[in-house]
Backbone as CSV, one residue per row, in Angstrom:
resi,resn,N_x,N_y,N_z,CA_x,CA_y,CA_z,C_x,C_y,C_z
1,MET,-66.335,-201.372,-6.682,-65.493,-201.677,-7.837,-64.234,-200.827,-7.829
2,GLY,-64.374,-199.505,-7.615,-63.225,-198.612,-7.616,-63.496,-197.395,-8.475
3,LYS,-62.451,-196.650,-8.772,-62.558,-195.447,-9.586,-62.229,-195.788,-11.036
4,PRO,-63.100,-195.434,-11.993,-62.836,-195.768,-13.393,-61.750,-194.874,-13.989
5,VAL,-60.823,-195.501,-14.708,-59.753,-194.773,-15.389,-59.531,-195.432,-16.748
6,LEU,-58.864,-194.703,-17.634,-58.496,-195.273,-18.928,-57.164,-195.991,-18.827
7,ARG,-57.097,-197.152,-19.499,-55.846,-197.906,-19.527,-55.545,-198.269,-20.982
8,PRO,-54.373,-197.883,-21.494,-54.046,-198.202,-22.890,-53.891,-199.702,-23.097
9,THR,-54.276,-200.168,-24.280,-54.182,-201.598,-24.600,-52.908,-201.930,-25.346
10,GLY,-52.210,-200.916,-25.856,-51.049,-201.161,-26.693,-51.413,-201.303,-28.141
11,GLU,-52.684,-201.161,-28.481,-53.164,-201.290,-29.861,-53.927,-200.038,-30.286
12,ASP,-53.452,-198.892,-29.842,-54.067,-197.601,-30.172,-55.506,-197.492,-29.688
13,SER,-55.806,-198.189,-28.614,-57.142,-198.079,-28.028,-57.005,-198.178,-26.512
14,TYR,-58.128,-197.982,-25.841,-58.132,-197.962,-24.384,-59.275,-198.819,-23.858
15,VAL,-59.104,-199.259,-22.636,-60.193,-199.915,-21.914,-60.418,-199.131,-20.626
16,ILE,-61.579,-199.339,-20.043,-61.869,-198.734,-18.752,-61.502,-199.735,-17.670
17,ALA,-60.605,-199.319,-16.795,-60.182,-200.154,-15.674,-60.589,-199.455,-14.380
18,TYR,-60.493,-200.181,-13.299,-60.873,-199.616,-11.998,-59.690,-199.692,-11.047
19,VAL,-59.446,-198.594,-10.388,-58.360,-198.520,-9.417,-58.958,-198.147,-8.068
20,PRO,-58.274,-198.492,-6.979,-58.800,-198.128,-5.656,-59.023,-196.625,-5.556
21,ALA,-60.157,-196.258,-5.003,-60.492,-194.840,-4.844,-60.211,-194.419,-3.414
22,ALA,-59.215,-193.551,-3.245,-58.823,-193.124,-1.908,-59.953,-192.392,-1.197
23,ASP,-60.790,-191.717,-1.982,-61.874,-190.954,-1.373,-63.175,-191.752,-1.295
24,GLY,-63.087,-193.040,-1.600,-64.278,-193.879,-1.544,-65.232,-193.650,-2.695
25,ASP,-64.750,-193.022,-3.754,-65.591,-192.699,-4.905,-65.705,-193.908,-5.831
26,ASP,-66.372,-194.944,-5.364,-66.552,-196.148,-6.174,-67.626,-195.920,-7.229
27,PHE,-67.376,-196.475,-8.420,-68.355,-196.335,-9.502,-68.174,-197.508,-10.456
28,ASP,-69.289,-198.085,-10.918,-69.248,-199.247,-11.799,-70.269,-199.024,-12.913
29,PHE,-69.783,-198.849,-14.139,-70.688,-198.582,-15.261,-71.675,-199.722,-15.485
30,GLY,-71.195,-200.947,-15.353,-72.082,-202.083,-15.548,-73.214,-202.108,-14.540
31,LYS,-72.889,-201.846,-13.289,-73.914,-201.840,-12.242,-74.887,-200.681,-12.438
32,GLU,-74.378,-199.545,-12.891,-75.257,-198.391,-13.122,-76.203,-198.652,-14.293
33,LEU,-75.709,-199.307,-15.333,-76.570,-199.666,-16.460,-77.667,-200.613,-16.011
34,ALA,-77.297,-201.615,-15.213,-78.281,-202.575,-14.696,-79.274,-201.872,-13.768
35,ARG,-78.792,-200.933,-12.977,-79.685,-200.202,-12.074,-80.704,-199.392,-12.856
36,SER,-80.269,-198.765,-13.938,-81.206,-197.974,-14.736,-82.283,-198.861,-15.357
37,ARG,-81.913,-200.074,-15.719,-82.900,-200.992,-16.290,-83.905,-201.439,-15.232
38,ARG,-83.429,-201.667,-14.024,-84.353,-202.015,-12.935,-85.297,-200.852,-12.652
39,GLN,-84.772,-199.640,-12.697,-85.619,-198.473,-12.464,-86.707,-198.371,-13.533
40,GLU,-86.358,-198.688,-14.756,-87.365,-198.680,-15.819,-88.437,-199.730,-15.550
41,GLU,-88.008,-200.929,-15.150,-88.968,-201.983,-14.851,-89.909,-201.576,-13.725
42,GLU,-89.411,-200.759,-12.807,-90.233,-200.261,-11.693,-90.978,-198.984,-12.077
43,ARG,-90.863,-198.588,-13.365,-91.539,-197.403,-13.915,-91.030,-196.095,-13.319
44,ASP,-89.807,-196.141,-12.801,-89.152,-194.921,-12.337,-88.311,-194.388,-13.496
45,PHE,-88.990,-193.838,-14.503,-88.304,-193.442,-15.723,-87.388,-192.243,-15.502
46,GLU,-87.802,-191.318,-14.666,-86.944,-190.172,-14.375,-85.674,-190.616,-13.666
47,GLY,-85.818,-191.539,-12.721,-84.652,-192.057,-12.026,-83.707,-192.771,-12.971
48,ALA,-84.262,-193.546,-13.915,-83.437,-194.267,-14.885,-82.658,-193.290,-15.753
49,CYS,-83.334,-192.230,-16.215,-82.669,-191.222,-17.044,-81.554,-190.537,-16.270
50,ASN,-81.808,-190.200,-15.015,-80.791,-189.539,-14.206,-79.594,-190.447,-13.946
51,THR,-79.861,-191.737,-13.727,-78.774,-192.696,-13.522,-77.874,-192.763,-14.749
52,ARG,-78.494,-192.824,-15.917,-77.713,-192.921,-17.150,-76.957,-191.622,-17.449
53,LEU,-77.599,-190.490,-17.182,-76.920,-189.219,-17.432,-75.719,-189.065,-16.500
54,HIS,-75.882,-189.448,-15.242,-74.760,-189.377,-14.308,-73.622,-190.281,-14.781
55,ALA,-73.959,-191.466,-15.273,-72.923,-192.386,-15.758,-72.228,-191.807,-16.987
56,PHE,-73.004,-191.189,-17.880,-72.381,-190.591,-19.064,-71.410,-189.484,-18.660
57,ARG,-71.801,-188.693,-17.680,-70.909,-187.627,-17.223,-69.633,-188.172,-16.624
58,ARG,-69.723,-189.318,-15.960,-68.507,-189.958,-15.437,-67.619,-190.407,-16.589
59,LEU,-68.245,-190.885,-17.664,-67.469,-191.283,-18.842,-66.774,-190.067,-19.446
60,VAL,-67.482,-188.963,-19.571,-66.892,-187.734,-20.103,-65.691,-187.312,-19.270
61,ASP,-65.787,-187.469,-17.967,-64.723,-187.030,-17.061,-63.407,-187.751,-17.310
62,ILE,-63.483,-188.988,-17.819,-62.231,-189.740,-17.982,-61.714,-189.730,-19.423
63,ILE,-62.452,-189.086,-20.339,-61.991,-188.980,-21.721,-61.219,-187.676,-21.880
64,PRO,-59.966,-187.717,-22.366,-59.185,-186.480,-22.536,-59.874,-185.506,-23.487
65,ASP,-59.695,-184.228,-23.228,-60.310,-183.209,-24.078,-59.669,-183.138,-25.447
66,GLU,-58.407,-183.504,-25.554,-57.686,-183.399,-26.821,-57.170,-184.770,-27.239
67,GLY,-56.962,-184.904,-28.539,-56.447,-186.154,-29.072,-57.550,-187.171,-29.300
68,GLU,-57.171,-188.280,-29.931,-58.126,-189.338,-30.254,-58.107,-190.393,-29.154
69,THR,-59.283,-190.741,-28.664,-59.404,-191.773,-27.645,-60.415,-192.805,-28.135
70,VAL,-59.922,-193.938,-28.589,-60.782,-195.013,-29.086,-60.874,-196.083,-28.009
71,LEU,-62.105,-196.437,-27.643,-62.304,-197.448,-26.613,-62.471,-198.827,-27.234
72,GLU,-61.963,-199.832,-26.536,-62.012,-201.218,-26.999,-63.381,-201.817,-26.673
73,TRP,-64.189,-202.043,-27.695,-65.564,-202.498,-27.509,-65.636,-203.873,-26.864
74,GLU,-64.689,-204.739,-27.140,-64.766,-206.117,-26.650,-64.554,-206.223,-25.145
75,ASP,-64.067,-205.184,-24.522,-63.880,-205.190,-23.074,-65.217,-204.937,-22.387
76,GLY,-65.577,-205.778,-21.426,-66.886,-205.691,-20.788,-67.147,-204.385,-20.069
77,ASN,-66.164,-203.916,-19.288,-66.340,-202.657,-18.558,-66.533,-201.487,-19.522
78,THR,-65.740,-201.500,-20.584,-65.797,-200.428,-21.563,-67.123,-200.453,-22.312
79,GLN,-67.556,-201.638,-22.684,-68.817,-201.773,-23.412,-69.987,-201.258,-22.577
80,ALA,-69.988,-201.562,-21.288,-71.057,-201.092,-20.406,-71.088,-199.572,-20.359
81,ALA,-69.922,-198.941,-20.328,-69.855,-197.478,-20.291,-70.411,-196.877,-21.575
82,VAL,-70.032,-197.446,-22.724,-70.520,-196.929,-24.008,-72.021,-197.136,-24.131
83,LEU,-72.516,-198.289,-23.719,-73.947,-198.565,-23.791,-74.747,-197.616,-22.902
84,THR,-74.209,-197.321,-21.715,-74.897,-196.391,-20.824,-74.966,-195.013,-21.458
85,GLY,-73.879,-194.594,-22.096,-73.890,-193.320,-22.798,-74.897,-193.310,-23.928
86,TYR,-74.968,-194.407,-24.682,-75.935,-194.486,-25.785,-77.367,-194.368,-25.257
87,CYS,-77.658,-195.071,-24.186,-79.005,-195.009,-23.608,-79.334,-193.603,-23.126
88,SER,-78.351,-192.901,-22.596,-78.585,-191.526,-22.184,-78.866,-190.649,-23.399
89,GLY,-78.164,-190.896,-24.489,-78.441,-190.159,-25.718,-79.861,-190.382,-26.198
90,ILE,-80.334,-191.634,-26.113,-81.714,-191.943,-26.500,-82.697,-191.235,-25.569
91,ASP,-82.384,-191.173,-24.284,-83.243,-190.441,-23.341,-83.436,-189.001,-23.805
92,HIS,-82.360,-188.345,-24.165,-82.441,-186.951,-24.592,-83.118,-186.826,-25.955
93,PHE,-82.882,-187.784,-26.816,-83.540,-187.801,-28.128,-85.054,-187.878,-27.968
94,LEU,-85.517,-188.779,-27.118,-86.951,-188.951,-26.906,-87.562,-187.727,-26.216
95,ALA,-86.765,-187.023,-25.422,-87.251,-185.830,-24.729,-87.205,-184.584,-25.612
96,GLY,-86.653,-184.714,-26.816,-86.547,-183.566,-27.708,-85.433,-182.613,-27.354
97,ASP,-84.483,-183.059,-26.539,-83.317,-182.245,-26.192,-82.246,-182.521,-27.248
98,TRP,-82.425,-181.897,-28.408,-81.626,-182.253,-29.575,-80.147,-181.965,-29.389
99,GLU,-79.807,-180.823,-28.821,-78.394,-180.464,-28.696,-77.645,-181.450,-27.802
100,MET,-78.266,-181.833,-26.695,-77.610,-182.785,-25.805,-77.535,-184.158,-26.455
101,ALA,-78.605,-184.563,-27.117,-78.592,-185.861,-27.800,-77.485,-185.893,-28.843
102,ALA,-77.390,-184.843,-29.651,-76.358,-184.800,-30.688,-74.965,-184.845,-30.067
103,ALA,-74.755,-184.109,-28.985,-73.443,-184.083,-28.338,-73.051,-185.473,-27.839
104,ILE,-74.015,-186.189,-27.270,-73.724,-187.531,-26.757,-73.401,-188.482,-27.895
105,PHE,-74.243,-188.504,-28.941,-74.010,-189.430,-30.052,-72.705,-189.117,-30.776
106,GLU,-72.398,-187.836,-30.933,-71.141,-187.458,-31.591,-69.944,-187.934,-30.780
107,MET,-70.016,-187.792,-29.471,-68.916,-188.270,-28.638,-68.767,-189.789,-28.736
108,LEU,-69.906,-190.489,-28.749,-69.845,-191.949,-28.854,-69.185,-192.376,-30.154
109,LEU,-69.452,-191.664,-31.237,-68.815,-192.007,-32.513,-67.320,-191.706,-32.485
110,ASP,-66.922,-190.713,-31.679,-65.486,-190.421,-31.539,-64.768,-191.551,-30.799
111,ILE,-65.386,-192.059,-29.732,-64.707,-193.072,-28.922,-64.994,-194.497,-29.413
112,ASP,-65.997,-194.644,-30.273,-66.340,-195.949,-30.846,-66.582,-195.764,-32.343
113,PRO,-65.523,-195.479,-33.112,-65.699,-195.153,-34.534,-66.308,-196.279,-35.360
114,GLU,-66.250,-197.515,-34.875,-66.908,-198.603,-35.594,-68.413,-198.631,-35.331
115,ASP,-68.867,-197.792,-34.433,-70.292,-197.559,-34.163,-71.030,-198.846,-33.814
116,HIS,-70.571,-199.520,-32.781,-71.209,-200.767,-32.373,-72.627,-200.548,-31.860
117,THR,-72.921,-199.377,-31.326,-74.271,-199.091,-30.834,-75.181,-198.545,-31.931
118,GLU,-74.613,-198.297,-33.119,-75.354,-197.708,-34.243,-75.932,-196.341,-33.862
119,ALA,-75.111,-195.554,-33.195,-75.510,-194.204,-32.790,-75.722,-193.286,-33.986
120,THR,-75.189,-193.669,-35.141,-75.364,-192.846,-36.344,-76.836,-192.653,-36.681
121,VAL,-77.653,-193.681,-36.437,-79.069,-193.598,-36.829,-79.819,-192.533,-36.014
122,PRO,-79.835,-192.593,-34.675,-80.527,-191.522,-33.948,-79.868,-190.165,-34.130
123,LEU,-78.553,-190.148,-34.380,-77.890,-188.868,-34.634,-78.416,-188.253,-35.924
124,ALA,-78.640,-189.084,-36.944,-79.170,-188.569,-38.207,-80.568,-187.984,-38.011
125,TYR,-81.423,-188.679,-37.259,-82.752,-188.125,-36.953,-82.615,-186.793,-36.210
126,THR,-81.668,-186.741,-35.291,-81.460,-185.527,-34.503,-81.026,-184.367,-35.386
127,TYR,-80.132,-184.628,-36.331,-79.684,-183.566,-37.227,-80.842,-183.007,-38.057
128,VAL,-81.731,-183.885,-38.518,-82.872,-183.399,-39.289,-83.781,-182.554,-38.401
129,ALA,-84.013,-183.005,-37.171,-84.837,-182.230,-36.236,-84.234,-180.853,-35.997
130,MET,-82.904,-180.769,-35.957,-82.210,-179.510,-35.714,-82.030,-178.688,-36.997
131,GLU,-82.406,-179.263,-38.138,-82.179,-178.647,-39.453,-80.688,-178.431,-39.706
132,GLU,-79.889,-179.348,-39.189,-78.444,-179.342,-39.439,-78.180,-180.237,-40.650
133,TYR,-78.548,-179.739,-41.824,-78.546,-180.591,-42.999,-77.149,-180.926,-43.515
134,GLU,-76.193,-180.031,-43.338,-74.836,-180.361,-43.758,-74.291,-181.518,-42.934
135,SER,-74.540,-181.483,-41.628,-74.096,-182.577,-40.762,-74.833,-183.861,-41.133
136,PHE,-76.127,-183.736,-41.432,-76.908,-184.904,-41.855,-76.324,-185.507,-43.128
137,ASP,-76.033,-184.667,-44.106,-75.486,-185.158,-45.372,-74.141,-185.846,-45.175
138,ASP,-73.399,-185.412,-44.157,-72.079,-186.004,-43.897,-72.177,-187.434,-43.373
139,ILE,-73.306,-187.776,-42.717,-73.366,-189.099,-42.082,-74.411,-190.028,-42.674
140,ILE,-75.309,-189.537,-43.519,-76.406,-190.396,-43.974,-75.907,-191.614,-44.743
141,ASN,-74.786,-191.469,-45.441,-74.259,-192.625,-46.180,-73.681,-193.690,-45.260
142,ASP,-73.500,-193.350,-43.988,-73.034,-194.343,-43.020,-74.182,-195.197,-42.485
143,VAL,-75.412,-194.819,-42.793,-76.577,-195.628,-42.411,-76.769,-196.702,-43.468
144,ASN,-76.847,-197.940,-43.057,-76.942,-199.077,-43.970,-78.155,-198.954,-44.881
145,ASP,-77.946,-199.168,-46.184,-79.031,-199.078,-47.162,-80.128,-200.104,-46.912
146,LYS,-79.809,-201.161,-46.177,-80.800,-202.198,-45.911,-81.776,-201.798,-44.811
147,TYR,-81.455,-200.734,-44.092,-82.270,-200.326,-42.952,-83.432,-199.454,-43.405
148,ILE,-84.592,-199.678,-42.834,-85.735,-198.827,-43.089,-85.433,-197.393,-42.678
149,ASP,-84.588,-197.217,-41.669,-84.251,-195.862,-41.218,-83.666,-195.027,-42.345
150,LYS,-82.907,-195.655,-43.239,-82.308,-194.908,-44.355,-83.409,-194.329,-45.237
151,VAL,-84.448,-195.090,-45.466,-85.566,-194.633,-46.295,-86.326,-193.513,-45.589
152,VAL,-86.683,-193.746,-44.326,-87.444,-192.744,-43.571,-86.646,-191.454,-43.435
153,LEU,-85.369,-191.564,-43.137,-84.530,-190.371,-42.986,-84.429,-189.591,-44.298
154,THR,-84.273,-190.302,-45.407,-84.186,-189.623,-46.702,-85.491,-188.916,-47.029
155,LEU,-86.610,-189.593,-46.783,-87.914,-188.980,-47.034,-88.135,-187.764,-46.137
156,TRP,-87.870,-187.933,-44.845,-88.154,-186.852,-43.904,-87.239,-185.652,-44.125
157,SER,-85.964,-185.912,-44.374,-85.034,-184.797,-44.574,-85.422,-183.990,-45.808
158,GLU,-85.807,-184.662,-46.884,-86.210,-183.940,-48.090,-87.531,-183.207,-47.875
159,TYR,-88.431,-183.818,-47.131,-89.703,-183.154,-46.852,-89.488,-181.894,-46.016
160,ARG,-88.613,-181.967,-45.035,-88.346,-180.795,-44.199,-87.642,-179.696,-45.000
161,ARG,-86.783,-180.087,-45.921,-86.036,-179.099,-46.696,-86.885,-178.464,-47.790
162,THR,-87.674,-179.295,-48.476,-88.331,-178.819,-49.699,-89.845,-178.924,-49.677
163,GLY,-90.398,-179.682,-48.716,-91.834,-179.909,-48.717,-92.273,-180.964,-49.701
164,VAL,-91.311,-181.660,-50.325,-91.606,-182.674,-51.345,-90.982,-183.997,-50.934
165,LEU,-91.722,-185.084,-51.158,-91.202,-186.421,-50.886,-90.589,-187.002,-52.154
166,PRO,-89.333,-187.456,-52.102,-88.703,-188.022,-53.307,-89.441,-189.272,-53.775
167,HIS,-89.779,-189.293,-55.047,-90.609,-190.362,-55.601,-89.960,-191.740,-55.448
168,GLY,-88.670,-191.825,-55.745,-88.002,-193.122,-55.687,-88.045,-193.744,-54.309
169,GLU,-87.864,-192.925,-53.276,-87.898,-193.452,-51.915,-89.306,-193.827,-51.499
170,MET,-90.303,-193.123,-52.012,-91.683,-193.507,-51.728,-92.002,-194.868,-52.333
171,VAL,-91.542,-195.097,-53.550,-91.740,-196.403,-54.191,-91.058,-197.488,-53.374
172,ARG,-89.858,-197.205,-52.910,-89.108,-198.180,-52.107,-89.821,-198.470,-50.792
173,LEU,-90.350,-197.435,-50.155,-91.065,-197.626,-48.897,-92.295,-198.502,-49.086
174,ARG,-93.062,-198.254,-50.148,-94.309,-199.000,-50.357,-94.072,-200.416,-50.835
175,SER,-92.953,-200.648,-51.507,-92.712,-201.977,-52.066,-91.844,-202.837,-51.145
176,ARG,-90.655,-202.350,-50.821,-89.716,-203.152,-50.040,-90.032,-203.147,-48.551
177,PHE,-90.635,-202.058,-48.064,-90.886,-201.918,-46.625,-92.372,-201.677,-46.357
178,ARG,-93.221,-202.428,-47.007,-94.662,-202.196,-46.925,-95.218,-202.215,-45.494
179,PRO,-94.794,-203.158,-44.617,-95.339,-203.138,-43.249,-95.072,-201.818,-42.524
180,TYR,-93.940,-201.183,-42.818,-93.619,-199.900,-42.190,-94.520,-198.796,-42.747
181,TYR,-94.737,-198.817,-44.040,-95.642,-197.840,-44.652,-97.034,-197.971,-44.057
182,ASP,-97.517,-199.198,-43.945,-98.860,-199.425,-43.386,-98.926,-198.976,-41.925
183,GLU,-97.867,-199.231,-41.160,-97.861,-198.851,-39.744,-97.872,-197.334,-39.586
184,PHE,-97.103,-196.645,-40.392,-97.055,-195.192,-40.275,-98.397,-194.552,-40.617
185,LEU,-99.179,-195.206,-41.469,-100.467,-194.648,-41.852,-101.629,-195.206,-41.036
186,ALA,-101.339,-196.119,-40.115,-102.398,-196.709,-39.294,-102.990,-195.668,-38.347
187,ALA,-104.276,-195.826,-38.043,-104.956,-194.894,-37.141,-104.508,-195.081,-35.699
188,GLU,-104.137,-196.314,-35.320,-103.723,-196.605,-33.956,-102.471,-197.470,-33.972
189,HIS,-101.726,-197.390,-32.880,-100.471,-198.154,-32.758,-100.404,-198.745,-31.348
190,PRO,-101.307,-199.647,-31.014,-101.403,-200.129,-29.628,-100.198,-200.975,-29.207
191,VAL,-99.790,-200.767,-27.969,-98.739,-201.599,-27.372,-99.458,-202.742,-26.655
192,SER,-99.923,-203.680,-27.424,-100.721,-204.787,-26.899,-99.821,-205.896,-26.371
193,ASP,-100.429,-206.835,-25.652,-99.675,-207.997,-25.171,-99.126,-208.800,-26.346
194,ALA,-99.915,-208.875,-27.412,-99.465,-209.624,-28.595,-98.243,-208.956,-29.222
195,TYR,-98.276,-207.624,-29.302,-97.119,-206.905,-29.845,-95.887,-207.121,-28.973
196,LEU,-96.050,-206.997,-27.652,-94.913,-207.145,-26.750,-94.309,-208.548,-26.843
197,ALA,-95.164,-209.549,-26.944,-94.660,-210.918,-27.079,-93.907,-211.083,-28.395
198,ASP,-94.436,-210.480,-29.443,-93.827,-210.573,-30.768,-92.472,-209.876,-30.793
199,ILE,-92.406,-208.640,-30.313,-91.168,-207.873,-30.404,-90.087,-208.435,-29.481
200,ARG,-90.474,-209.128,-28.434,-89.499,-209.719,-27.513,-89.062,-211.114,-27.931
201,SER,-89.669,-211.639,-28.977,-89.333,-212.987,-29.437,-87.982,-212.980,-30.155
202,GLU,-87.454,-214.155,-30.402,-86.148,-214.266,-31.056,-86.181,-213.728,-32.473
203,HIS,-87.319,-213.900,-33.138,-87.455,-213.436,-34.516,-88.751,-212.646,-34.660
204,PRO,-88.733,-211.363,-34.294,-89.952,-210.550,-34.386,-90.447,-210.437,-35.825
205,SER,-91.744,-210.320,-35.975,-92.326,-210.150,-37.302,-91.995,-208.763,-37.842
206,LYS,-92.136,-208.602,-39.153,-91.922,-207.294,-39.760,-92.941,-206.289,-39.233
207,GLU,-94.148,-206.762,-38.962,-95.189,-205.877,-38.446,-94.823,-205.349,-37.056
208,ALA,-94.259,-206.232,-36.217,-93.847,-205.798,-34.886,-92.677,-204.820,-34.974
209,LEU,-91.738,-205.080,-35.864,-90.604,-204.179,-36.038,-91.057,-202.815,-36.562
210,ALA,-92.079,-202.842,-37.414,-92.622,-201.590,-37.924,-93.252,-200.774,-36.801
211,ARG,-93.984,-201.440,-35.923,-94.582,-200.719,-34.801,-93.508,-200.198,-33.859
212,GLU,-92.459,-200.979,-33.661,-91.363,-200.530,-32.800,-90.756,-199.240,-33.343
213,LEU,-90.531,-199.180,-34.669,-89.970,-197.966,-35.249,-90.917,-196.788,-35.063
214,TRP,-92.212,-197.029,-35.259,-93.174,-195.953,-35.045,-93.087,-195.426,-33.609
215,LEU,-93.069,-196.333,-32.652,-93.033,-195.929,-31.246,-91.742,-195.187,-30.910
216,GLN,-90.652,-195.562,-31.563,-89.359,-194.916,-31.308,-89.289,-193.512,-31.909
217,THR,-90.119,-193.255,-32.924,-90.039,-191.973,-33.633,-91.327,-191.159,-33.536
218,GLU,-92.325,-191.650,-32.837,-93.631,-190.985,-32.781,-93.515,-189.534,-32.322
219,HIS,-92.625,-189.265,-31.377,-92.495,-187.893,-30.884,-92.052,-186.936,-31.984
220,LEU,-91.301,-187.443,-32.977,-90.872,-186.589,-34.077,-92.064,-186.128,-34.907
221,TRP,-92.972,-187.050,-35.167,-94.111,-186.731,-36.034,-95.128,-185.854,-35.301
222,THR,-95.073,-185.866,-33.970,-95.908,-184.951,-33.185,-95.288,-183.560,-33.145
223,LEU,-93.975,-183.511,-32.938,-93.283,-182.225,-32.858,-93.161,-181.549,-34.217
224,PHE,-93.064,-182.361,-35.272,-92.908,-181.835,-36.633,-94.019,-182.414,-37.512
225,PRO,-95.235,-181.921,-37.358,-96.376,-182.507,-38.060,-96.320,-182.264,-39.570
226,GLY,-97.057,-183.085,-40.283,-97.171,-182.949,-41.735,-96.542,-184.073,-42.504
227,PHE,-95.462,-184.660,-41.948,-94.729,-185.693,-42.690,-95.578,-186.935,-42.907
228,VAL,-96.191,-187.441,-41.845,-96.984,-188.665,-41.978,-98.169,-188.433,-42.904
229,GLU,-98.795,-187.291,-42.794,-99.914,-186.971,-43.684,-99.448,-186.928,-45.130
230,ALA,-98.244,-186.409,-45.352,-97.699,-186.351,-46.697,-97.440,-187.742,-47.265
231,LEU,-97.023,-188.672,-46.387,-96.852,-190.053,-46.839,-98.164,-190.618,-47.359
232,GLY,-99.252,-190.316,-46.678,-100.548,-190.815,-47.090,-101.038,-190.207,-48.378
233,ARG,-100.614,-188.977,-48.690,-101.062,-188.320,-49.915,-100.210,-188.687,-51.109
234,ALA,-98.970,-189.142,-50.846,-98.023,-189.369,-51.959,-98.451,-190.562,-52.829
């Protein structure tokens, strides 16, 4: 493909373009993203994480250290680069590498302020894990009120700060998001064939979405025990 560089669009944003690389340093964000997905399918999870981290570092290399650099999401090359960075952030989030995860998500919000990847959500979880409550308070209102994550984040952040679950959010969780409440209190969360078929369907059930959220956040409840038990007692 060539060497990735930034090219201004004339609309206060940039796209990632490719120019001939004199040193043969060819790199393609789209191909690297696809390669990481193939590695996951082959269960080479470490290889997939390394591929994405290397791609994110290439993205960092072409973003200026100073000034505002907004990338044009509608451009395919640019979108692939941002998505690869987001996936790398999730890799670090799942591994409990909070500082690196936060750094990646914060950078993505700088270059994609409209937050097409919704990096604000895992960043908010990361801030609570780090006990960076001022930073959490600065972004929690950017999480859509319709999302279950807003409820879980509000409950968890207050529990970590005070040891108390806010009553109003508990009522909301049990009434508006009951499948999620039931999933969090379930004894088992199997990744069955039925679940996989459901979550991969065009319109997953609320129960499947609830299990997906549990699986995405399970490491938090293991690393920071007490929250799920508190939900059951409330």
